Backbone as a chain_set.jsonl record, in Angstrom:
{"seq": "XXXXXXXXXXXXXXXXXXXXXXXXXXXXXXXXXXXXXXXXXXXXXXXXXXXXXXXXXXXXXXXXXXXXXXXXXXXXXXXXXXXXXXXXXXXXX", "coords": {"N": [[-2.061, -0.162, -10.547], [-2.028, 3.276, -9.926], [-3.533, 5.124, -7.311], [-5.0, 8.043, -5.805], [-4.889, 7.593, -3.127], [-2.545, 6.245, -2.686], [-0.588, 8.074, -2.285], [1.151, 9.706, 0.249], [0.073, 12.004, 2.791], [1.419, 15.078, 3.385], [4.813, 16.166, 3.804], [6.403, 14.543, 5.412], [5.437, 12.063, 4.894], [6.122, 11.267, 2.38], [6.753, 9.401, -0.67], [9.014, 7.521, -2.612], [9.505, 7.17, -6.194], [10.2, 4.542, -6.752], [9.204, 3.198, -4.475], [6.443, 3.686, -4.794], [5.992, 2.42, -7.244], [6.516, -0.253, -6.597], [4.58, -0.688, -4.594], [2.245, -0.362, -6.097], [2.448, -2.245, -8.003], [3.656, -1.663, -10.496], [5.519, -1.961, -13.392], [7.112, -0.562, -15.217], [8.885, 2.524, -15.748], [7.818, 4.275, -17.571], [5.083, 3.574, -17.588], [4.508, 4.265, -14.943], [4.958, 7.066, -15.058], [2.933, 7.832, -16.841], [0.622, 7.143, -15.389], [0.995, 8.762, -13.139], [0.832, 11.283, -14.346], [-1.855, 11.253, -15.062], [-3.106, 11.166, -12.527], [-2.258, 13.65, -11.605], [-3.777, 15.326, -13.12], [-6.044, 15.652, -11.727], [-5.514, 16.0, -9.046], [-3.386, 17.604, -6.591], [-0.048, 16.925, -6.503], [2.936, 16.954, -4.853], [6.523, 17.265, -5.135], [9.482, 16.36, -3.527], [12.85, 16.024, -2.921], [12.952, 13.937, -4.813], [10.715, 12.449, -4.173], [7.245, 11.793, -3.679], [4.233, 13.435, -2.586], [1.138, 14.454, -1.014], [-0.129, 17.749, -0.461], [-0.325, 19.109, 2.864], [-0.862, 21.334, 4.311], [-2.08, 24.749, 4.495], [-0.052, 26.506, 3.866], [1.631, 25.018, 2.184], [0.011, 24.801, -0.086], [-0.262, 27.538, -0.699], [2.413, 28.229, -1.269], [2.82, 26.659, -3.523], [0.972, 27.827, -5.307], [2.08, 30.392, -5.482], [4.551, 29.769, -6.696], [3.631, 28.733, -9.153], [2.395, 31.013, -10.202], [4.648, 32.626, -10.603], [5.856, 31.127, -12.595], [3.962, 31.485, -14.62], [4.255, 34.223, -15.105], [6.889, 34.233, -16.098], [6.582, 32.654, -18.399], [4.804, 34.265, -19.845], [6.466, 36.506, -20.295], [8.39, 35.311, -21.954], [6.782, 34.603, -24.133], [6.074, 37.168, -25.039], [8.607, 38.133, -25.854], [9.163, 36.282, -27.879], [7.091, 36.895, -29.671], [7.823, 39.517, -30.4], [10.316, 39.008, -31.621], [9.459, 37.367, -33.7], [7.991, 39.182, -35.182], [10.04, 40.868, -36.164], [11.401, 38.94, -37.608], [9.546, 38.265, -39.58], [9.411, 40.697, -40.897], [11.779, 40.743, -42.235], [11.48, 39.126, -44.392]], "CA": [[-2.581, 1.143, -10.897], [-1.895, 4.246, -8.835], [-4.687, 5.943, -6.933], [-4.609, 9.156, -4.942], [-4.662, 7.054, -1.781], [-1.177, 5.744, -2.579], [0.305, 9.178, -1.944], [1.048, 10.158, 1.626], [-0.274, 13.405, 3.014], [2.482, 15.75, 4.118], [6.187, 15.877, 3.39], [6.94, 13.444, 6.214], [4.874, 10.804, 4.4], [6.408, 11.157, 0.952], [7.202, 8.099, -1.159], [9.796, 7.587, -3.841], [8.924, 6.499, -7.356], [10.41, 3.106, -6.592], [8.243, 2.714, -3.475], [5.098, 3.704, -5.381], [5.919, 1.387, -8.279], [6.42, -1.556, -5.919], [3.279, -0.727, -3.919], [1.16, -0.413, -7.085], [2.769, -3.301, -8.962], [3.943, -1.056, -11.794], [6.806, -2.528, -13.791], [7.948, 0.327, -16.028], [8.87, 3.948, -15.413], [6.887, 4.909, -18.507], [3.729, 3.357, -17.065], [4.398, 5.099, -13.742], [4.826, 8.468, -15.468], [1.603, 8.006, -17.43], [-0.365, 7.11, -14.312], [1.217, 9.963, -12.34], [0.27, 12.407, -15.109], [-3.314, 11.161, -14.945], [-3.451, 11.581, -11.152], [-1.993, 15.092, -11.473], [-4.851, 16.061, -13.805], [-7.174, 15.784, -10.802], [-5.052, 16.257, -7.684], [-2.074, 18.222, -6.427], [1.004, 16.046, -6.0], [4.183, 17.7, -4.735], [7.743, 16.459, -5.194], [10.588, 16.863, -2.727], [13.908, 15.01, -2.862], [12.564, 12.824, -5.694], [9.641, 11.68, -3.552], [5.941, 12.389, -3.954], [3.292, 13.512, -1.469], [0.04, 15.422, -1.135], [0.023, 18.846, 0.499], [-1.062, 18.912, 4.115], [-1.104, 22.606, 4.996], [-2.383, 25.902, 3.654], [1.219, 27.085, 3.421], [2.104, 24.26, 1.026], [-0.807, 25.217, -1.225], [0.084, 28.923, -1.021], [3.724, 28.222, -1.919], [2.623, 26.105, -4.865], [0.305, 28.851, -6.112], [3.079, 31.442, -5.723], [5.5, 29.243, -7.682], [2.955, 28.652, -10.44], [2.221, 32.38, -10.688], [5.952, 33.061, -11.125], [6.031, 30.432, -13.873], [3.081, 32.151, -15.583], [4.916, 35.482, -15.453], [8.04, 33.908, -16.929], [6.068, 32.189, -19.688], [4.28, 35.436, -20.559], [7.62, 37.279, -20.774], [8.967, 34.577, -23.078], [5.855, 34.752, -25.262], [6.228, 38.533, -25.55], [9.877, 38.199, -26.576], [9.018, 35.498, -29.105], [6.241, 37.658, -30.59], [8.625, 40.622, -30.932], [11.301, 38.457, -32.549], [8.728, 36.889, -34.875], [7.643, 40.385, -35.957], [11.247, 41.247, -36.886], [11.699, 37.842, -38.526], [8.619, 38.396, -40.706], [9.735, 41.918, -41.645], [12.958, 40.469, -43.049], [11.152, 38.285, -45.551]], "C": [[-2.486, 2.067, -9.676], [-3.246, 4.91, -8.572], [-4.183, 7.053, -6.014], [-4.28, 8.661, -3.538], [-3.255, 6.488, -1.592], [-0.185, 6.821, -2.16], [0.063, 9.609, -0.511], [0.689, 11.634, 1.696], [0.801, 14.022, 3.891], [3.856, 15.255, 3.707], [6.789, 14.702, 4.165], [6.457, 12.08, 5.734], [5.116, 10.6, 2.909], [6.938, 9.761, 0.62], [7.966, 8.295, -2.457], [9.043, 6.9, -4.979], [9.04, 4.991, -7.201], [9.425, 2.509, -5.595], [6.833, 2.637, -4.058], [4.948, 2.622, -6.445], [5.757, 0.003, -7.652], [5.031, -1.723, -5.294], [2.125, -0.945, -4.899], [1.384, -1.455, -8.169], [2.917, -2.758, -10.383], [5.363, -1.454, -12.177], [7.695, -1.576, -14.579], [7.8, 1.781, -15.586], [7.896, 4.686, -16.322], [5.45, 4.765, -18.015], [3.511, 4.213, -15.822], [4.16, 6.553, -14.123], [3.459, 8.763, -16.063], [0.525, 8.044, -16.339], [-0.238, 8.338, -13.408], [0.614, 11.178, -13.043], [-1.248, 12.414, -15.015], [-3.78, 11.609, -13.557], [-3.321, 13.096, -11.016], [-2.98, 15.947, -12.262], [-5.987, 16.381, -12.835], [-6.774, 16.186, -9.39], [-3.698, 16.959, -7.706], [-1.144, 17.187, -5.804], [2.287, 16.868, -5.994], [5.361, 16.737, -4.753], [8.813, 17.142, -4.359], [11.601, 15.737, -2.591], [13.523, 13.742, -3.622], [11.541, 11.896, -5.056], [8.354, 12.491, -3.631], [5.056, 12.375, -2.708], [2.199, 14.521, -1.784], [0.238, 16.523, -0.105], [-0.832, 18.609, 1.741], [-1.391, 20.216, 4.828], [-1.464, 23.694, 3.983], [-1.105, 26.496, 3.08], [1.743, 26.344, 2.194], [1.311, 24.636, -0.228], [-0.442, 26.638, -1.657], [1.433, 29.006, -1.73], [3.629, 27.678, -3.338], [2.002, 27.155, -5.782], [1.276, 29.972, -6.448], [4.075, 31.002, -6.796], [4.871, 29.193, -9.073], [2.731, 30.037, -11.036], [3.523, 32.94, -11.247], [6.228, 32.398, -12.469], [5.192, 31.09, -14.963], [3.721, 33.45, -16.044], [6.094, 35.231, -16.393], [7.601, 33.462, -18.322], [5.541, 33.369, -20.493], [5.4, 36.327, -21.086], [8.237, 36.622, -22.001], [8.085, 34.686, -24.314], [6.0, 36.137, -25.877], [7.518, 38.686, -26.349], [9.762, 37.471, -27.911], [8.16, 36.244, -30.126], [7.002, 38.823, -31.213], [9.632, 40.108, -31.956], [10.631, 37.95, -33.817], [8.371, 38.059, -35.768], [8.853, 40.812, -36.784], [11.617, 40.203, -37.936], [10.838, 37.982, -39.787], [8.903, 39.643, -41.53], [10.91, 41.691, -42.585], [12.662, 39.657, -44.285], [10.806, 39.099, -46.766]], "O": [[-2.82, 1.682, -8.555], [-3.997, 5.214, -9.499], [-3.062, 6.991, -5.509], [-3.466, 9.268, -2.842], [-2.821, 6.274, -0.46], [0.928, 6.515, -1.731], [-1.074, 9.846, -0.101], [0.968, 12.404, 0.777], [1.062, 13.551, 4.998], [4.04, 14.102, 3.32], [7.599, 13.952, 3.621], [7.01, 11.053, 6.128], [4.395, 9.846, 2.255], [7.479, 9.05, 1.466], [7.608, 9.129, -3.288], [8.086, 6.157, -4.761], [8.096, 4.254, -7.484], [8.871, 1.436, -5.836], [6.117, 1.657, -3.85], [3.902, 1.98, -6.538], [4.96, -0.81, -8.12], [4.391, -2.763, -5.446], [1.149, -1.623, -4.579], [0.618, -1.545, -9.129], [2.378, -3.316, -11.339], [6.295, -1.305, -11.387], [8.912, -1.759, -14.611], [6.744, 2.205, -15.117], [7.224, 5.621, -15.885], [4.689, 5.732, -18.027], [2.451, 4.819, -15.662], [3.266, 7.202, -13.58], [2.889, 9.826, -15.817], [-0.373, 8.885, -16.376], [-1.244, 8.889, -12.962], [-0.039, 12.006, -12.407], [-1.858, 13.478, -14.9], [-4.751, 12.356, -13.442], [-4.16, 13.747, -10.393], [-3.015, 17.166, -12.09], [-6.795, 17.274, -13.09], [-7.609, 16.661, -8.62], [-2.969, 16.914, -8.696], [-1.412, 16.648, -4.73], [2.677, 17.416, -7.024], [5.225, 15.556, -4.433], [9.026, 18.349, -4.468], [11.252, 14.626, -2.193], [13.737, 12.626, -3.147], [11.5, 10.703, -5.357], [8.381, 13.722, -3.647], [5.11, 11.455, -1.893], [2.324, 15.331, -2.702], [0.718, 16.264, 0.999], [-1.901, 18.002, 1.682], [-2.11, 20.218, 5.827], [-1.192, 23.576, 2.789], [-1.084, 26.939, 1.931], [2.245, 26.971, 1.262], [1.884, 24.771, -1.309], [-0.325, 26.91, -2.852], [1.584, 29.766, -2.687], [4.287, 28.184, -4.248], [2.46, 27.347, -6.908], [1.296, 30.454, -7.58], [4.404, 31.773, -7.697], [5.507, 29.569, -10.057], [2.864, 30.217, -12.247], [3.511, 33.65, -12.253], [6.77, 33.028, -13.377], [5.648, 31.238, -16.096], [3.73, 33.749, -17.238], [6.267, 35.95, -17.377], [8.204, 33.864, -19.317], [5.801, 33.466, -21.692], [5.303, 36.85, -22.196], [8.566, 37.299, -22.975], [8.591, 34.844, -25.425], [6.045, 36.271, -27.1], [7.516, 39.305, -27.413], [10.203, 37.974, -28.944], [8.466, 36.229, -31.318], [6.856, 39.097, -32.404], [9.789, 40.693, -33.028], [11.189, 38.092, -34.905], [8.44, 37.944, -36.992], [8.718, 41.089, -37.976], [12.089, 40.543, -39.021], [11.328, 37.839, -40.908], [8.662, 39.651, -42.737], [11.029, 42.362, -43.61], [13.528, 39.518, -45.149], [10.507, 38.539, -47.82]]}, "num_chains": 1, "name": "protein.A"}
């Protein structure tokens, strides 16, 4: 079972999925993904070069927040487009 303590702090201490699976005695990728998803419900886990780590600096947190805000903006734009297209779709019925 994965715990937050299995993840290194800082990019220099990142671990690959394979390393984490071996360390935590996890046999399937599906089980790993499920446990990772559970950890990510409570903690920030970053990925770089297919390896996982916990942020170690304010800058890493700020960059994550900036990236997430851009994703929110993109999602909101897509929702607006979908709502407009749905309106036209419904008018055609």
